Structures are given as structure tokens and as C-alpha cells.
C-alpha positions in Angstrom: 168.0 136.9 51.9 170.9 135.7 49.7 172.9 138.2 47.7 172.2 138.3 44.0 174.6 136.3 41.8 176.7 137.7 39.0 174.3 136.0 36.5 171.3 137.8 38.1 173.1 141.1 38.2 174.6 140.9 34.7 171.4 140.3 32.7 171.2 140.7 28.9 169.1 143.9 29.6 172.2 145.3 31.5 174.7 144.2 29.0 173.0 145.8 25.9 173.0 149.2 27.7 176.8 149.2 28.1 178.1 151.4 25.2 181.8 150.7 25.9 182.9 147.4 24.5 185.9 147.4 26.7 183.7 147.6 29.8 181.2 145.1 28.5 183.9 142.6 27.7 185.4 143.0 31.1 182.0 142.5 32.8 181.3 139.4 30.8 184.7 137.7 31.2 185.3 138.7 34.9 181.7 138.2 35.9 180.9 134.9 34.1 184.2 133.2 33.1 186.6 134.0 35.9 186.3 130.5 37.4 187.4 128.7 34.3 190.9 127.2 34.3 191.3 126.4 30.6 191.0 128.6 27.6 189.2 128.8 24.2 192.0 126.6 23.0 191.2 123.6 25.1 191.0 120.8 22.5 192.5 123.0 19.8 196.0 123.8 18.9 197.5 120.5 20.0 200.3 118.9 18.1 201.8 115.4 18.2 204.8 115.2 20.6 205.8 111.6 21.0 204.7 108.0 21.6 204.7 106.0 24.8 203.8 102.5 25.7 200.0 101.9 26.2 199.0 101.7 29.9 195.7 100.1 30.9 193.2 102.9 31.4 194.6 105.1 28.6 191.9 106.5 26.3 191.7 104.1 23.3 191.2 107.0 20.9 194.9 108.0 21.3 196.1 104.5 20.4 198.0 104.5 17.0 196.4 101.6 15.3 198.7 101.8 12.3 201.7 101.3 14.5 199.9 98.4 16.1 199.2 96.8 12.7 203.0 97.0 11.9 204.5 96.1 15.2 201.7 94.2 17.0 202.3 96.5 20.0 200.1 99.2 21.5 201.5 102.7 21.6 199.7 105.9 22.7 200.1 109.2 21.1 201.1 112.0 23.4 200.1 115.6 22.4 201.2 118.9 23.8 199.0 122.0 23.6 200.4 125.0 21.8 200.5 128.2 23.8 200.3 131.8 22.9 198.2 131.1 19.8 196.7 133.7 17.5 192.9 134.3 17.8 191.3 135.9 14.8 187.6 136.9 15.1 185.7 137.2 11.8 182.3 139.0 12.1 179.7 139.3 9.4 178.4 142.9 9.3 176.1 142.5 6.2 172.6 143.9 6.1 170.9 140.8 7.3 172.8 141.1 10.6 170.9 144.3 11.3 167.6 142.5 12.1 166.0 142.9 15.5 162.7 141.3 16.5 160.4 142.4 19.3 161.6 139.7 21.6 165.3 140.6 21.2 167.1 143.3 23.0 169.5 144.1 20.2 170.3 143.4 16.5 172.2 140.3 15.4 175.2 142.5 14.7 175.2 144.1 18.1 174.9 140.6 19.7 177.8 139.3 17.5 179.9 142.4 18.4 179.3 141.7 22.2 180.4 138.1 21.7 183.4 139.2 19.7 184.4 141.7 22.4 184.2 139.1 25.1 186.3 136.6 23.1 188.9 139.3 22.3 189.2 140.3 26.0 189.5 136.6 27.1 192.1 135.8 24.5 194.2 138.9 25.4 193.9 138.1 29.1 195.5 134.8 28.3 198.4 136.5 26.6 197.3 135.5 23.1 197.5 137.5 19.9 194.1 139.0 18.8 193.1 139.8 15.3 189.8 141.0 13.9 188.0 141.1 10.6 184.5 142.5 9.8 183.0 142.2 6.3 180.0 142.5 4.0 180.7 142.4 0.3 184.3 143.2 1.1 186.4 143.8 4.2 185.2 146.7 6.4 187.8 146.2 9.1 191.0 144.2 9.3 193.4 143.9 12.2 196.1 141.3 11.8 196.8 139.2 14.9 199.5 140.9 17.1 200.6 140.3 20.6 200.1 144.0 21.4 199.1 145.1 24.8 196.3 147.2 23.3 195.3 144.4 20.9 191.8 143.9 22.4 191.3 147.7 22.6 191.9 148.0 18.8 189.2 145.4 18.3 186.8 147.3 20.6 187.4 150.5 18.6 186.5 148.8 15.3 183.4 147.2 16.8 182.2 150.6 17.8 182.3 151.7 14.1 180.3 148.9 12.7 176.9 149.2 11.0 174.9 146.4 9.2 174.8 147.0 5.4 175.6 145.4 2.1 175.5 141.9 0.8 177.8 139.4 2.4 180.5 137.8 0.2 181.4 135.1 2.8 183.6 133.0 0.5 185.9 135.7 -0.8 186.5 137.3 2.6 187.1 134.0 4.4 189.5 132.7 1.7 191.4 136.0 2.2 191.5 135.5 5.9 192.8 131.9 5.6 195.5 132.9 3.2 196.6 136.1 5.0 197.1 134.6 8.5 200.8 133.8 8.8 200.6 131.6 11.9 198.3 128.8 12.9 195.2 130.5 14.4 192.0 129.9 16.1 189.4 131.5 13.7 186.2 132.5 15.4 183.5 132.9 12.8 180.4 134.9 13.8 177.5 135.1 11.2 173.9 134.2 10.5 175.3 132.2 7.6 172.5 133.3 5.3 173.3 132.5 1.6 176.4 130.6 2.7 175.2 127.0 3.4 175.8 125.7 -0.1 179.4 127.0 -0.2 180.1 126.6 3.6 182.0 123.3 3.2 184.4 124.7 0.7 185.0 127.8 2.8 185.6 125.9 5.9 187.8 123.4 4.1 190.0 126.3 2.9 190.4 127.5 6.5 191.2 124.0 7.8 193.5 123.3 4.8 195.6 126.3 6.0 195.9 124.5 9.4 193.7 126.9 11.3 191.2 125.7 13.9 187.7 127.2 13.8 184.7 127.8 16.0 181.4 128.9 14.2 178.7 130.8 16.0 175.5 131.1 14.1 173.6 134.2 15.3 169.8 134.1 14.7 166.9 136.2 15.9 164.0 134.3 17.5 161.7 135.6 14.8 163.9 133.8 12.2 163.6 130.6 14.1 159.9 130.3 14.8 158.1 133.0 12.6 155.8 134.2 15.5 153.8 136.8 13.5 150.0 136.5 13.7 148.9 138.9 10.9 149.6 139.4 7.3 153.2 140.6 7.0 155.4 142.0 4.2 158.8 140.3 4.3 161.7 142.1 2.6 165.1 140.5 1.9 167.5 143.1 3.4 170.3 142.0 1.1 168.9 140.8 -2.2 165.7 143.0 -2.2 162.8 140.6 -3.1 159.6 141.1 -1.1 156.8 138.7 -0.1 153.5 139.5 1.5 151.8 136.5 3.2 149.9 135.3 6.2 152.4 133.6 8.6 149.8 131.2 9.9 149.6 129.6 6.5 153.3 129.0 6.0 154.6 128.7 9.6 154.9 124.9 9.7 156.7 124.7 6.3 158.9 127.7 7.2 160.0 126.1 10.6 160.8 122.9 8.8 162.9 124.7 6.2 164.7 126.7 8.9 165.5 123.6 10.9 166.8 122.0 7.7 169.0 125.1 7.1 170.5 125.1 10.6 171.0 121.4 10.6 172.9 121.6 7.3 175.1 124.4 8.7 175.8 122.4 11.9 176.5 119.1 10.0 178.8 120.9 7.6 180.7 122.5 10.4 181.1 119.3 12.3 182.0 117.4 9.1 184.9 119.9 8.7 186.0 119.5 12.4 184.7 122.9 13.2 182.9 123.6 16.5 179.4 124.9 16.0 176.9 126.7 18.2 173.5 128.1 17.1 172.8 131.2 19.2 169.5 133.1 19.5 170.0 136.8 20.3 167.9 136.3 23.4 170.7 134.2 25.0 172.8 135.7 27.8 176.3 136.2 26.2 178.1 135.4 29.5 176.1 132.2 30.1 176.6 131.2 26.5 180.4 131.5 26.6 180.6 130.0 30.1 178.6 126.9 29.1 180.7 126.5 25.9 184.0 126.8 27.7 182.9 124.5 30.5 182.1 121.9 27.8 185.5 122.3 26.2 187.1 122.0 29.7 185.2 118.7 30.3 186.2 117.3 26.9 189.8 118.2 27.5 
């Protein structure tokens, strides 16, 4: 009988029972991601280095067509990837992130915190500076990026203190982060994006205008995606307060269409601002999620 794989041993059920974020992050990164050769920054943080003559077989997307128009000769842009970048993780800790449906093993905030811990551990293992921000209506935690040997541990300590409460002021907080970061950073945004989709483009544009790269993880509970309830339910907005009592069977089709429209808008806005986007249900295995994402970045690189 074959031995169980790391994936089989390190199930979501196991991960959510690990109280220590330091241990959890180590389990995820060493168990799921140890075989990856490239980092979170693959495809990010690259800067123009020089031109060279085009050689048949070069990727046409790196041909400088403006130079061709002037000189009638093909030149290929050569980039070099920056090393030892800053990685700043921005986690939404507002009240809506406290939701946990019956099919989920944890709240959206707990899931986002597990994801944040794994990314912090991975970045620090690569020798990169790690920063962290948690917020609701204002900042609840702020650790500027620093190449400190205990940088990831400082993030784990702040994650342990978090609780979901308050109304998210996404715009003000993200503008603050973009303006405060002194060096070019990879900004990892973790949120359910509720009440942000209309202002998302301007928020991301501000981050990109400050020359930061960005990855957006939209964390949603399965209940939010498909509205599975079978009996009359009273819904309460955890941040704004309004209530609605209705029979889910009567509104499910319209709700699912509206939710798909919402996630599609978030995705299209992110991609339109050159921001990587992943929609993540809280039933997903954190290790598998990150491994699949990083493998994709490795393949694109």
C-alpha cells in the first residue's frame, strides 16, 4: 500500500486545527511548495535592462515595435528580474470576513490569515522583506517591510490578534499603503471585496501608479457563491446592518447571477489594472491553492 502524500496528510481539516501560524505556514510551504524553483515574484518586479538583435525563435511580445518603426530593424527587449523585493500583505479584517458557512471549516478571516501566513513564510524564506497590514474602518495592524530575521514571526504575532469587526474602508487604507511603501513592493491584497467593486479600479490604479505590483485574492464562503439554504432565512448585513427575510428558493437564480456579475467585475477590473486575480472559496486547500498559482507563474515565466 503506497504511503500517503503530503497533500493527503495536510488536509484543510488538519490545517485549521493548527493554532500556531508559524507552524501552519511552515507546514504549508514545506509540505506543498518545496519543489518550486521560482518565487511569488516570477513575472513581477522585472525591469528593462538592454536591447539585443532579434533572433528567430524569440518571443514576439518582447520585440520593440516602436524601434522597428524608426529603424526598420528588429530588436528584442531584455529584462532582468529584481531580487530581494519587498512583499507587503494587506488583509481585510472587517465584519464581513467573520462569516463561516456550514460547509466551511473556518471563517473567511481565518482562511485569509492562513494564506497570509504562508505567503509571509515563503517570502522570508526567499530572503525578501515582509510587511503586513490589517484593516477595517482604519488600520488595525501595520508592519512596514523590513529584512528582519524575525519579519515573518512579527506577521504571525499580528495574525494571532485579529478578529473580524467594523466596516471596511478599503480605499483610504489602500491609498495609505501605496503612499507609505518606500520601495517598489509586491502588494498581496486579501479580501472578500464587498462594497469595493465600484471603487476598485481607482484603488488599484493608485497602487500601480506607485509602481507596486499586486496580487488580489478574493476570499468567499461557498454560501455566498451559491446560496444553498432551503428554508426561509433572515439575512443580516454584518457591516451596514440591514436585514432581509426571504425564501432562498425564490431568489437563488437571481442571486447567483448577481454574484457572478460581482466576481466577474472584480476579476475584470483587476486584470484591467494588470493585477493578478484569484477567487478563492474557503473550502479550498491553502497549500494546493498556492502551489497551483505558483506553478502557473512558473510556467508563464
